C-alpha positions in Angstrom: -0.2 -0.1 0.0 2.6 2.9 1.4 4.7 1.7 -2.2 2.0 4.6 -4.1 3.5 6.9 -1.6 6.1 9.2 -2.1 9.4 8.1 -0.5 9.4 10.7 2.2 5.8 9.3 3.4 7.1 6.0 3.0 10.1 6.6 5.4 7.2 8.4 8.0 4.9 5.2 7.6 8.1 3.0 8.5 9.0 4.9 11.3 5.4 5.2 12.7 5.1 1.1 12.2 8.4 0.9 14.4 5.6 2.1 17.6 8.3 3.9 19.0 7.0 7.2 17.6 3.9 9.1 17.7 5.3 12.9 16.4 6.5 13.6 13.6 7.6 17.1 12.4 7.1 17.4 8.1 9.0 20.3 7.0 10.9 21.5 3.4 8.3 21.3 0.3 5.1 21.5 2.3 3.2 24.0 0.5 3.5 22.0 -3.0 1.1 19.3 -4.2 1.9 15.5 -3.1 2.2 12.9 -5.8 0.6 9.6 -5.1 0.7 6.6 -7.8 -2.0 4.6 -8.8 -1.0 1.6 -11.0 0.3 3.7 -14.0 -1.0 7.4 -13.5 -0.3 9.5 -10.8 -2.5 11.8 -8.6 -1.6 15.1 -7.2 -3.1 16.5 -4.0 -2.4 19.2 -1.6 -0.2 17.9 1.6 -3.2 18.2 4.3 -5.5 16.7 1.8 -3.0 13.4 1.4 -2.1 13.8 5.4 -6.1 13.1 6.2 -7.7 11.2 3.4 -4.8 8.8 2.2 -2.2 8.6 5.0 -4.6 8.7 7.8 -7.4 7.8 6.0 -8.2 4.8 7.9 -7.9 6.8 11.1 -11.5 7.1 13.1 -10.6 10.3 13.5 -8.5 13.0 12.0 -8.2 16.6 13.8 -6.4 19.7 12.4 -5.3 23.0 14.6 -3.5 26.4 13.5 -3.7 29.3 15.2 -6.1 31.3 12.8 -8.5 28.2 12.0 -8.5 26.9 15.4 -9.6 23.4 16.0 -11.1 21.7 13.0 -12.1 18.2 11.6 -11.8 15.9 8.3 -15.3 15.2 8.7 -18.8 16.3 9.7 -19.0 12.7 11.9 -15.5 13.6 13.7 -16.9 17.2 14.2 -20.1 16.0 16.1 -18.3 13.5 18.0 -16.2 15.9 19.0 -18.7 18.3 20.2 -20.5 15.7 22.1 -17.5 15.0 24.1 -16.6 18.4 24.9 -20.0 19.8 25.2 -21.3 16.7 27.3 -25.0 17.1 27.2 -24.9 21.2 27.2 -27.5 22.4 24.9 -24.6 24.3 23.3 -23.8 21.4 20.4 -22.5 22.1 17.0 -21.7 25.2 15.1 -23.0 27.5 18.0 -20.3 25.6 20.8 -17.6 25.2 17.7 -17.4 28.9 17.5 -16.8 29.2 21.2 -13.5 26.6 21.1 -10.6 28.5 21.9 -8.0 29.2 19.3 -5.3 30.0 21.5 -2.6 26.9 21.2 -2.9 26.6 25.2 -6.8 26.8 25.3 -7.3 24.5 22.1 -4.0 22.0 23.3 -6.0 21.6 26.7 -9.4 20.9 24.7 -7.5 18.5 22.5 -6.0 16.5 25.3 -8.9 16.0 26.8 -11.3 14.8 24.1 -8.2 12.5 22.4 -7.5 10.7 25.9 -11.3 9.9 26.4 -11.6 8.3 22.7 -8.1 6.5 22.7 -9.7 5.3 25.8 -12.2 3.9 23.6 -10.0 2.2 21.5 -10.0 5.0 18.6 -7.3 5.7 16.3 -6.6 9.5 15.8 -4.2 11.8 14.3 -3.9 15.5 14.9 -2.6 17.9 11.9 -1.1 21.1 13.1 -0.1 23.3 10.3 2.2 26.7 10.8 3.9 25.0 13.5 6.5 27.3 13.7 3.7 29.9 14.7 3.1 27.9 18.1 6.2 26.9 19.3 8.8 29.1 17.5 12.5 28.9 17.9 13.5 31.6 20.6 15.9 31.5 23.2 14.6 30.0 26.4 15.4 33.5 28.1 12.9 35.2 25.8 10.0 32.7 25.2 6.5 33.8 26.1 4.4 31.7 29.0 1.9 30.9 26.1 4.8 29.3 23.9 6.7 27.7 27.0 3.0 25.8 27.9 2.3 24.8 23.9 5.9 23.3 23.9 5.0 21.6 27.2 1.8 19.9 25.6 3.8 18.6 22.7 6.7 17.5 24.2 4.3 15.5 26.7 2.4 13.9 24.0 5.3 12.7 22.5 6.1 10.4 25.4 3.1 10.1 27.3 2.5 6.0 28.0 -1.1 6.3 26.7 -0.4 7.8 23.7 2.5 5.9 22.8 0.6 2.6 23.3 -2.8 3.5 21.6 -2.6 4.7 17.7 -2.2 8.3 17.7 0.1 10.5 15.8 0.9 14.1 15.8 1.9 15.5 12.5 3.5 19.2 12.3 4.0 20.9 9.4 6.6 23.4 8.9 8.4 24.8 6.2 11.7 25.5 7.7 12.9 23.5 10.4 15.1 25.7 12.1 12.0 28.2 12.7 10.9 25.6 15.7 11.9 25.7 18.7 15.2 23.6 19.3 14.1 21.5 22.2 11.2 19.9 20.0 13.3 19.5 17.2 16.1 17.6 19.2 13.4 15.5 21.1 14.4 12.0 20.9 10.2 11.2 21.0 9.9 13.4 17.6 11.4 12.7 14.1 11.7 14.8 11.5 10.6 14.3 7.8 12.0 16.7 4.9 9.7 16.7 1.4 12.3 17.4 -1.1 11.6 19.5 -4.3 10.6 17.3 -7.0 13.4 15.7 -9.1 13.7 15.7 -12.6 11.8 12.4 -13.1 9.0 13.7 -11.1 9.1 16.7 -12.9 8.6 15.0 -16.1 6.3 12.5 -14.9 3.8 15.5 -14.1 4.3 17.3 -17.1 3.9 14.0 -19.3 0.3 13.5 -17.5 -0.9 16.7 -17.0 -0.4 17.5 -21.2 -1.6 15.8 -24.0 1.0 15.2 -26.4 -0.9 17.7 -29.3 -1.7 20.2 -26.7 1.8 20.7 -25.7 2.9 20.8 -28.9 0.9 23.8 -29.3 2.0 25.8 -26.7 5.9 24.8 -26.3 8.9 24.8 -28.3 10.6 23.1 -25.7 10.4 18.9 -25.5 9.1 17.8 -22.1 12.6 16.1 -21.1 14.5 19.5 -21.4 11.6 21.3 -20.0 11.7 18.8 -17.0 15.5 19.5 -16.7 15.3 23.2 -16.9 12.4 23.5 -14.4 14.9 22.2 -11.6 14.3 23.8 -8.0 10.0 24.4 -8.9 7.8 22.6 -7.5 4.2 20.8 -8.9 2.3 24.0 -8.6 5.0 26.2 -10.2 4.8 23.8 -13.2 1.3 23.9 -13.3 1.3 27.5 -13.1 3.4 27.9 -16.2 1.5 25.4 -18.2 -1.8 26.9 -17.1 -0.6 30.4 -18.3 0.6 29.1 -21.5 -2.8 27.8 -22.4 -4.9 30.2 -20.6 -2.8 33.4 -22.5 -1.8 31.7 -25.7 1.8 32.7 -24.7 4.2 30.1 -25.9 7.1 28.4 -24.2 10.4 29.1 -25.3 13.6 28.4 -24.1 14.3 32.0 -23.2 10.4 32.4 -22.0 11.2 29.7 -19.5 14.3 30.8 -18.3 12.9 34.0 -17.1 10.0 32.7 -15.7 11.9 29.9 -13.9 14.2 32.8 -12.6 11.2 35.1 -11.4 9.8 32.0 -9.7 13.1 30.9 -7.9 13.4 34.3 -6.6 10.2 34.8 -5.5 10.3 31.4 -3.6 13.5 32.2 -2.1 12.0 35.4 -0.5 14.4 37.6 -2.6 17.4 36.0 -0.9 18.9 34.7 -4.2 19.7 36.6 -7.4 20.4 35.3 -10.8 23.6 36.3 -12.2 23.0 37.2 -15.8 25.3 38.3 -18.5 26.2 38.4 -22.1 30.1 38.3 -21.4 32.3 35.3 -21.4 35.6 34.7 -20.8 37.0 35.8 -23.7 35.6 39.4 -22.6 38.6 39.0 -19.6 41.5 40.6 -20.3 45.1 39.1 -19.0 45.4 36.2 -16.1 45.8 34.1 -19.5 46.4 30.6 -17.1 43.4 31.1 -15.3 41.0 31.6 -18.1 42.8 28.6 -19.6 42.2 26.7 -16.1 38.5 27.3 -15.8 37.8 26.6 -19.4 38.9 23.0 -18.6 36.4 23.3 -16.0 33.7 24.4 -18.4 34.5 21.4 -20.9 34.6 18.7 -18.2 30.9 20.0 -16.8 29.7 20.0 -20.2 31.3 16.7 -20.7 29.5 15.2 -17.8 32.9 14.4 -15.6 31.2 15.8 -12.3 33.8 13.5 -10.6 36.7 16.0 -11.5 35.3 19.3 -10.5 36.4 20.9 -7.3 33.8 21.2 -4.6 34.8 25.1 -4.9 36.9 27.9 -6.1 38.5 30.8 -3.7 39.3 33.4 -6.0 41.5 36.2 -4.2 43.6 39.1 -4.9 44.2 43.1 -4.6 41.1 44.8 -5.1 40.2 45.9 -8.6 41.4 42.8 -10.3 38.2 41.7 -11.8 37.3 38.9 -9.2 33.8 39.3 -9.7 33.8 39.8 -13.2 36.0 36.7 -13.6 33.3 34.6 -12.0 30.6 36.6 -13.9 32.0 36.1 -17.1 32.8 32.2 -16.5 29.0 32.3 -15.5 28.3 33.2 -19.1 30.6 29.8 -20.3 29.4 27.4 -18.1 25.7 26.5 -19.5 24.4 26.1 -15.9 22.5 28.8 -13.5 24.7 30.9 -11.6 23.0 32.9 -8.3 24.5 35.0 -6.2 23.4 34.9 -2.3 21.8 38.2 -0.8 21.8 39.0 2.7 19.5 36.4 4.3 20.2 37.5 7.9 17.9 39.2 10.3 17.4 40.8 13.2 14.5 38.3 14.1 15.3 35.3 16.2 15.6 32.1 13.9 14.6 34.0 10.8 18.4 33.9 9.8 18.7 30.2 10.2 15.3 29.7 8.4 16.2 31.6 5.7 19.9 29.8 5.4 17.6 26.5 5.3 15.3 27.6 2.6 18.3 28.7 0.1 20.6 25.7 0.8 16.9 23.3 -0.1 16.5 25.3 -2.9 20.3 24.9 -4.4 20.3 21.4 -4.0 17.1 20.9 -6.0 18.0 23.6 -8.7 21.7 21.5 -9.3 23.6 21.7 -11.4 23.9 25.7 -10.2 27.2 27.6 -9.3 27.0 29.7 -6.3 28.6 33.3 -6.4 29.8 34.8 -2.9 31.3 38.0 -2.9 33.3 39.6 0.3 33.3 36.0 1.6 35.3 37.0 4.4 32.5 38.9 5.8 29.5 37.2 4.6 30.2 33.7 6.0 31.7 34.6 9.4 33.2 31.9 11.2 32.4 29.3 14.2 33.6 31.4 16.8 31.8 34.7 16.7 30.0 35.7 19.2 27.5 38.5 20.9 24.3 37.3 18.6 23.6 34.4 20.7 25.1 31.9 18.6 23.3 32.8 15.3 26.9 33.2 13.1 28.2 30.1 14.4 25.2 28.0 13.6 25.1 30.1 10.0 28.9 29.3 9.8 28.5 25.7 10.3 25.0 25.2 8.0 27.4 26.2 5.6 30.6 24.6 6.2 28.4 21.3 6.4 26.5 21.8 3.3 29.9 22.8 0.9 31.8 19.7 2.0 28.5 17.3 0.8 30.9 15.1 -1.8 27.3 14.4 -3.6 27.3 17.9 -4.4 30.4 17.6 -6.3 30.0 19.0 -9.9 26.2 19.7 -8.9 26.8 22.9 -6.6 30.2 24.8 -7.5 30.8 27.4 -4.9 32.8 30.6 -5.9 34.3 32.7 -2.8 35.4 35.7 -3.7 37.8 38.2 -1.4 40.5 40.6 -1.0 41.4 39.0 2.3 41.8 35.2 2.3 43.4 35.7 5.8 40.4 36.7 7.3 38.4 33.5 6.3 38.2 30.6 8.4 40.3 27.7 7.4 37.5 25.4 7.5 36.0 27.2 4.5 39.0 26.9 2.6 40.3 23.7 3.0 40.1 20.5 0.7 36.7 19.2 0.2 35.0 22.9 0.1 36.8 25.4 -1.6 39.8 22.9 -3.2 41.0 25.5 -5.7 42.5 28.8 -4.6 43.0 31.0 -7.4 44.6 34.3 -7.5 44.3 37.6 -9.2 46.6 40.5 -10.2 47.1 43.5 -12.0 48.7 43.2 -15.7 52.3 43.1 -15.5 53.5 42.9 -19.1 52.7 45.2 -21.8 50.7 43.1 -23.8 48.4 42.0 -20.9 48.1 46.0 -20.1 47.4 46.7 -23.8 44.6 44.0 -23.6 43.2 45.5 -20.1 42.9 48.6 -22.1 41.1 47.4 -25.1 38.9 45.4 -22.6 38.1 48.4 -20.6 37.7 50.3 -23.9 34.8 47.9 -25.0 33.5 48.0 -21.2 32.8 51.7 -21.2 32.0 52.3 -24.6 34.2 54.6 -25.3 34.8 56.5 -29.1 38.5 57.2 -30.2 39.1 59.1 -33.1 41.8 56.9 -34.2 43.8 54.1 -32.8 46.1 54.8 -30.0 47.2 53.4 -26.6 48.0 56.4 -24.2 51.9 56.5 -23.3 51.0 55.3 -19.6 49.6 52.2 -20.4 52.3 51.3 -22.7 55.5 52.4 -20.2 54.3 50.4 -17.4 55.0 53.2 -14.7 51.6 52.8 -13.1 50.1 49.5 -12.2 46.3 49.8 -13.4 44.4 47.4 -11.9 40.7 46.7 -14.1 38.6 49.2 -11.7 41.8 51.9 -12.6 41.8 51.2 -16.1 38.1 51.8 -16.0 38.2 55.0 -14.1 40.4 56.6 -16.2 38.2 55.7 -19.4 35.0 57.2 -18.0 36.9 60.3 -17.2 38.2 60.4 -20.7 34.5 60.4 -21.7 34.2 63.2 -19.4 36.4 65.1 -21.1 35.7 64.6 -24.3 31.7 65.1 -23.5 32.7 68.4 -21.7 34.7 69.6 -24.7 31.4 69.1 -27.3 33.6 66.5 -28.7 32.0 63.1 -30.0 35.0 61.2 -29.8 38.2 61.2 -27.7 41.5 62.1 -29.2 44.7 60.8 -28.5 45.7 63.8 -26.9 42.7 63.8 -24.3 43.9 59.8 -23.3 47.1 61.0 -23.2 46.3 64.2 -20.7 43.9 62.2 -18.9 46.1 58.9 -18.7 49.1 61.2 -17.1 46.8 63.2 -14.7 44.9 60.1 -13.5 46.6 59.4 -9.9 45.0 55.7 -8.7 44.5 55.8 -5.5 47.6 54.6 -3.5 47.3 52.1 -0.2 50.7 50.8 -0.5 50.8 48.2 2.4 47.3 47.0 2.2 47.6 46.5 -1.6 51.2 44.7 -0.7 49.1 42.5 1.9 46.3 41.6 -0.1 48.8 40.9 -3.1 51.2 38.6 -0.8 48.2 37.0 0.6 46.9 35.9 -2.5 50.2 34.4 -3.3 49.8 32.7 -0.2 46.8 31.4 -0.6 47.4 29.9 -4.6 46.9 26.4 -4.5 48.9 26.2 -7.9 52.4 27.4 -8.9 50.8 27.5 -12.6 48.3 29.8 -12.1 50.7 32.7 -10.4 52.8 35.1 -12.8 56.3 34.4 -13.3 57.6 36.8 -10.9 55.7 35.3 -7.9 56.5 31.3 -8.2 59.9 31.5 -7.2 59.5 33.5 -3.9 60.4 32.2 -0.7 57.3 31.2 0.9 58.8 31.8 4.7 59.5 35.2 3.5 56.5 35.8 2.2 54.4 34.8 5.2 57.1 36.7 7.3 55.9 40.3 5.6 52.5 39.2 5.7 52.9 39.3 9.5 55.3 42.5 9.4 52.4 44.7 7.0 49.8 43.4 9.6 51.2 44.9 12.4 52.0 48.3 10.4 48.8 48.4 9.3 47.1 47.6 12.7 
């Protein structure tokens, strides 16, 4: 019987049948449809309907509770039985009495406990489904928990190990989207078990598309084949797929590769509460000036990914180097080559207790469902924190632990590719930089040779869109007396555009370029830039990726100089 249910429901059934547990926390993709296999077809129904009518369909009584609706019932017979039991022989029976039932958790749980005990004594089988459980026992620190939350928690903990409840046919199912939103005492209770509902995988999505769309109808609304659509919609649930298909049918908007990509982007960003942002670019590694060895290395990774060789791909990359060397631009251009979506993690931290961990749990679940996917984290030294952070009730250390654990899961090799970018890799905890997490450390530096400087000038000329009256390279660029980073070169060319416009010209003249570059003084922070440069050299995990002048430097001397610079700056 249970074979027709999804895997998570089969696990729930097996745990219950062990007769050692009666309380389950169901979390994850709880707002989607549940797939039930009937012979060669699937049915798709809401989670609460599945729990009440299918999973607990044989129970004598199925009760529901949430803060807004209070206590309600699967059927009229259950409601009448409840009213009789609670109201006794009073005249307040039926809807009039139901309206007077308490909606607050403590009052409702008190009434429910009396009713459940009376019916268990009669050998009735009962299931209680508590929706939006995070609003009843939220993830507060013990000292800040209100009396109502504490009392509701006590009820749930008591029911989980009450001998009468364990011996009888009774189950409590608590439903929440994010496990971290629930009180940790409840989650860690040995008498409770958590069951995660994952987002549908590619085969599940394909089954839904095939079943929900007649072949003739599908060809009328889509340029994308069903298998490709199932592949492209990684990270979306059945309801999102239904929305895409319904929109195409109802509004006669044909599904194309571009429209599907745009819809998926919009839906996933909304699903992640705006905490994920897709990186969209028209550039590729061909647009990156200099960094010849680095580009060659990344192109090899692109080829391996496209060839399906996930086993040879690093778990992640640490991209470091002085400010202005194009770390973010390089990774953005890589996303244009790689052929898999790249997302940027936005600020998921919150001032409210438990929200930060809940946001991160949502993000990591989505990343797993979206795989293959690349993840960009800029200013990683400040963004990710470390395990020793203090002053925020342990939130930062828990966040660090969540991310570090997720990054080191080797099942995600070649499926979730991390890019951590920072100018100060020495400030990042070793835990994230070690092998098995950010395995490849790549260092970027300002252009060193005349060829690299000219290549950078041409790239920034294209990026800024400056028009020049004739082919000309400024004298300062050719001489190499000034070390221009990509950001410096872009700033100088933007200044040249301003000078050209202020003189009423359409195109910059060679004289304007020479004058501007001669006048331009890049901001100088010699100690800081030297520190960033040497830390990048010391972090790089491949000699071949270092410029020639750094390959033979004595490592001990580099580390000693780094310590001197830190003392000077401090």
